[in-house]
Each structure stands twice: as C-alpha cells, then as structure tokens.
N, C-alpha and C positions, 0 to 999 in steps of 0.2 A: 877905466875898466873896459875890457875887450867885450863887446856885445855883438860878435859877428852874426850869431843867429838872429837876434832881434832886428838889427839894422838891415841885413840882407833881405830877409823875408818881409819885413814890414815895408821896405821899398817897393816890394812886388804888390803889396796890397794898396799902396798909394797909387801905383800905376793903373791897378784894376779898380775902376770907380764902382763897379757893381759888387754885390756881396759875395757872389760865387762865380768863379771862372774855372775853365778847364784848360790845362796847359800840359802837354806831354802826358796825357792820360792821368794826371794828378790834379785833384780839385783843391783849390785854395779858398778857404771860406773864412771870412772875418765875422765875429760874433761879438756884439756889444752887450755886456752884461748890465742889466737895468737895476741900479742901486736906488733909484728915486721912487720906485713903486714896488716896495717889498710886499710879500705875501705870507700869510700864515697858512700852513698845511697841516692836515691831520695825518697821523701815522696810517690810518685805515685807507687813505688815498694811495698809499705807496706800498704798504706791507700787509701780509695776511697771517703771519704766524710769529710767534715768539718762542724761542727756546731758552730754558733756564738750566744751566749746567753747572753744578757745584763741583769745583776742582779740589780734590782731597788735600788737606794740609800736610799729610805725611809724604807727599810727593814734592821734592825740592824743585820748584820751577824757577826760583831766583828772580829774574826779570824778563818778562815776555817782550821779545823784539819782533816776532813774526808769528802769525797764526793762520793756518789754512783750514777752512771749513769744507770738508768733503761731503759725499753722500752718506758715508758710513762712519767716518772718523774725523776727529779734530787734531791736527798736528801743530805742535807749538815748539818754537825755538827760543831758547835763552842763550844768546850769543855772548853775553858779557860776564855773567857770574858763574853758573854751573856748566855753561857751554854744552847743554844737553838738547837732544831732540826727544820730545815726548808725544805720544799718541793717546787720545782718550776717545771713548765712545760718547754718545749724547747723554748718557746717564752720569757721566763724570768719572767713569771707572778707567783706571790706567790700563792701556793695552800693552804698551812697551815704553821704555826709556833707555837711551844709550848716550854715551859720550866717548868720542874717540880722539881725544886731544893728544897732539903730538906732531912731529914733522916727518914721520916715516910713511911708508905705503899704507894707504887706507886711513890715514890720520889727517886731522885738520887742525890749523892754528886759527883761533878766532873766527869761527864760522860766520860768514856774512849773511847768508839767507838759505832758504830751503824752497823746494818745489816738489809737489807730489805727483807721482804718475797718474795716468787717467784711470787706471784700475785700482788705485789707492793701495797697491802692494809694495811700492818702492818709494823711497824718498831720496832726493838728490840735495846734497849739501855743497854749497860753493863757498870757497875760501879765498879771499883776496890776498892774504899774506903769502900763501903757498901756490897761488895761481892755479887752482885745480877745482874740478867738479867731481865729487865722489858719489856713487850710487850705492845705497844700502837697502837691505830689507827693513821692515818696520822694527825688527828687534836688534838691528845694528850689524847684521852680517854683511861683509863687504861683497859687492857684486861687480863693480868696475870703478876705475879711476882714470880720470882724463886730465892731463897736464896742459894748461893753456898759457904757458910762459911767453909765447910769441904774440899773444893777443893783448894782454893788459889786464888789469884788475877788473873783475866783473862787478858792476853796481847792482844788477837785477837780472833774473833769469825766469823764463816762463816756458812751458811746454806747449807746443802747437801740434797739429795733426802731422806736420812734416818734420818735426824735430824740435829744436830749441831756439828760442829768440833770446838774445842777451843785450844788455846794455853795458858798454865798456867804458872804463875811465879815460884811457889814453888811446885814441885811434888814429894818431898822427901818421902811422905807417900806411894807412889806407885813406889818405887825403882827408883826415878828420872825421870819418864816419863814426857815429856813436852807436849804431845798431848793427848786429851781426846775426846771421842764421847758421845753425849747425844741424847736421843730421844726427841720429842717434849715437853714432860712433864718434862724435865731435871731431870729424875730419876737417878739412880746409874750410874756413868760414866764407860765407857769401855776404857781401855787404851791399845794402841798398844805396841808391844815389843820394847825393846831398851831404852837406856838412852841418850837423846839428850840434855844434859846439855848445857847451854849458857856459856859464859865465867864467871869467878868468880863473886860473888854477887856485888862486888864494881864497876863492869863495867856497871851497869844499867843506868848510866847517859849519854849514847852515843845518846840518842834521837830517837831510833828506834821506829817507829809506827806500821808498818806492819810486821806480822810474817807468815800469811797465804795468799797465792796468788792463787786465783782461776784460773783454766785453761779456756781459751776462748772456748765456745761451748761445754764444757764437765762437768760432775758431778765429778770433781777431783781437787786436790789442791796440792800446794807445801808449805812445811813449812821450814823456814830458821830462825836460831836463831841469836842473835846479833853478827855482824861481823863474821859470820860462813861461810866457804867455802862449807858447806854441805847443799844440798837441799834434803829434804825427800818428795817423791811423794806419795800422799795418794789418794786411789780410793776405793770406796765401803767400807769405814770404815776399811781399812787395808793399810799397807805400802807395796808397790810393787816395788819401785825403790828408790835408794839412789844415788845421784850424788855428786861428789866432784869436785869443780873447782880449778884449779891452774893457775899460770901465769909463768910457766917454772922457769928460773933462776931469774926472777924479782918478785917472790912471796914473799910478806912481811912476811906472817905467817910461811912459811917454813924457811925463813932465820932468823926470830926472834920470835920463838914460845914462849919465856919466857917474852916477852914484854907486857906491859899493853895496853889496847885499847886507853887510853888517849894519848899514844905515837905514835899511828899509823901514824897520819897526819905528824908529825915532821919527822919520819923516812922515810915515803913514799916520802916527798919532798927533803930530803937530800940525799937519796940513790937511788932515781929513782925507788922505788918499788911500787907494786900495790896490791890492796885487794878489796873484794866485800863489798859493802855498803848494804843498806836494802830497796831500792826503785826500785821495778821491775814490769814490766807490760807484762802479757801474751798475745800473739797474736795467739795462736793455734799451728801452725807449728813452731813458733819461740817464743823467749822470749827476751825482752830488759832488760839488766842487768845494774844496776847502780854500777859504780866502782869509786875508787880513784887511779889515776895513777900519780905518781911523784908529789903528793900534789894537783892535779887538778882533778875536776870531769870529769868523762868519761862515755862513753856509749859502751856497748858490745852487739852484736847480737848472740844469741845461736840458731842455726839451730837444732831443736829437731829431725828432720828426720835423719840427718847425724851425730848428736852429735858433730858437729864442732862449734867453737865459735871464734869470731874475734872482734877486736876493730873497732868502727865506728868513723872515724874522724869527720864526719858531716852528719847529716840528712838534705839534701837540700830541702827546702820547695817549690817544684814546683807545689804543689796542691793549696795553697791559696797565696803563694808568700810573706806572711807577715814576716816570721822569720824562720831562720834555727835553728837547735838544735845540740849540741854536748854532751848533757847529758839529763837525764830525768828531767823535770823541777821542779817537787815538789813531796812530799810524801803524799799529802792528798788524791790523787786518785789512786787506783790500780785496778779499775774495769777492768776486762779482756777485751781486744779488743779495748781499747781507750787510746790514748795519750792526756792529757789535761793540760791546764794551766789557771790560773786566773790572769788577770793583771788589774791595774786601767785604767779607760777609758782615762785618760790623756796620758798614755803610748801607749795605743791602737791607739789613735788619732795621736800621733807623728809618730808611725811606718807607719801607712797607708798614711801619708802625704809624706813620702819618697820613697814609693813603686809605681812603674808604674802598675796600676791595669788594663791596656788595655787588653782586651780579657780574663781577669780573670773570671771564672765562678761565682765567688762570688762577683763581683764588685758591683752590686746593693745593696747586703746585707751589705757589708763592708761600703760602702759610706752612707748607710741609717741609720747606728747606731749613734745616737746623744743622749747625756744625759746631764742633768743640772749640776750634780755634777761631777767634773773631777776625783774624788776619787771613783766614782762608779766602780763596777767590770764588766769585760767582761770575760766570760768564752769561751775559744776556745778549741774545742774537735775534735780530728781527729779519724776516725773509721777505724779499720783494715779491709782490704779486706777479703772476704770469702775465696778466693784462692790466696795464695801469692807464687809467683815464686822466689825461693831463690838461683837458680843457678847463682852466681854472679862471674864474672872473676875477 
C-alpha cells in the first residue's frame, strides 16, 4: 500500500529528535497519545448547555449524513434517501426543505455535503458526481452554480473569511495537493505546498465523511486524510502547523505500515493496537478525537495548549444525566463547539424512564417532550464552555 504521506512526514519526525521544530515557517509537532493512563471526565468540565430538539415525524429526513448547528438554525442533509436539505429552528420547527435532484443547471446528483454561509442565509451544496458547488437560499432558490470539472471530486468544503477551503479527491494535476482555496467566485484555485496523499486509491471505501474540521471560535481548520495520523492546520489560506499523532508501542500504523485499511479493524482487535479514525470535534482549547483501540471505538482528548493527549474512558454525563459517552456518537456533525447525537424518540423515552431527573436543570424540558411517532428523532446537543479548565489530575 502506498503510504507516501505517512512515510515522508514520519521520516521528518525521526530526524527531528525534539517534539516541535520549525521549518520553513511550518511547525511539525509529534504528539503521543497516552493510552496507558486513561481518565474519566465529567460533562460539566467541558460543556455548559444541552439543547433538546424534537424533529417532527411528518418531515421526511430519510437518513442524516450531515448536520450544521448555526446560531439560529440547524441544517440537515440527507444525501442518500430523500436527497433533501432541511433547516429547523431550535424548537424543532421546520423552516424550509428542498430537493433539486437532476443533472441540469441548479440541480445536483447525489449531494455529497453542505456548508452554511456565515450569515446563515445561504447554503452551498457540493456534488461529486457532477463536479459542482451550488448556492441556494434556505428555501431552495438558486443563487449561483460553480462547475469544478478541472479540479476533481470534492471530499469536503468549508467557508473561511477569505473564501472556501476544499479537500479534493484527485489532485495529481497540482503535484498531489489535497487542499485548495477558492474565492467566493470559485475562480482559479490556490494550492498550499506539500503532498498530503491519502492511502492508496483502493482505500476509498472506509466511509470517511469529514476531512476538514473547523476550529471553535477561530477562522482556521484542520485537514485529515483517510485513516491518517497527520493533522494539517490551516489558517489564513496557509498551512502553519502539521501534527502527527502516535500511540507509542501500540500504534497500528507504525507496526504494520504495509497493511491495507480494510485489515485495520482485524489487526487492532487481535493485537491490541490503536489508530485514528475520522470523526473529531474541536472545542477550542481541546479537540475530541475518534479512535479505534483493540477493535473498539474510543475517545481521546487532545489538550492543544500543552499538546498532551490521553484516552478518555468515559464522559460522565452530569449535565443532563441521560447518557454517558466513551466515543464520539456519530460522524454527521462536526460543527466546532458541539457534541451531538440523534436518537429515535422511543430510545429517548426509554432512557429518561430509567434516570432519576430530580434536581436536573432540564427536567421540565426532558419530561415535556412527547411525540406521536416513536421513531421520530430527538436531537441532543451539548455546547462546549467558553473557558475550559483542562488541568486534570
């Protein structure tokens, strides 16, 4: 298997004996994730608020692939079944829903992802099959369409203050670069230095959805390729930091660099090894990382101030008392500053019946949620504190 990214960058880290060096104005930092001294955290150490949003059963959501939590609205994409874009307020009331399926102007085939404008008035839909990015109003009115046939399929897209940051599938025409910047008109792309190739092309079936992870409260992003230990930090349309995560003697990639991604789970389970997955949430001073450890999903907290990272055995939910977490629940939401999950009302109802809600600040809200259809969805969203104290014994 071609591991150009891992081999080339890791060789740099072997040359640099210290943890952090600066080379050509780009910092390379190696971070070892501590699996041997796991910690249990309380929700109240990281989060300050929980939102309970009942999503009405009469709205056909199909299957949620992507969700963006804004200041005023929640935008949801079902790219597989109904192929719709839906927006809700925080009461769960539908604001708008549209589907523009087709191959003509203003239409999309199999929408791959969405991004919301900063003022939350427009939504951009990107479609790999037709190599286009389409801008709509929230009720589906076409505003603009950009054909990107010369670039390649877009894996992920985010809005920055200067335009758009994209992750692209095939960047061989620009010496293998996987990250491109566009202005608002999607004119000629600007490519940062470096070749951040994913694993070999046959490894595209691992189901990764997110490639770009916005930083909470900042106009900056992280890029991670499929099953890669490398995080590329992007700020002001340039790469200023590159991080490589490892798991010491239990790092699967270092022990088996020649293995295919399809073998990772089997090896991890049988040899007790660990590797990074692709579902992460940024909380500003920290980041929650999704990992596979000994064949089981796991959770890591990366303290970005100290560059220390450790496994979290459990996030104890002392905030709403409903459920604890030992991994990030799903990949449909990576809005920075939020930990979210969507569950059927039947599951929500069962959980609340088993929990003592006495003195729970959300008791009246939790008890007041009732829906006719047991398979209606309940969105639970926990918001990160503005100031998080990470000095944990």
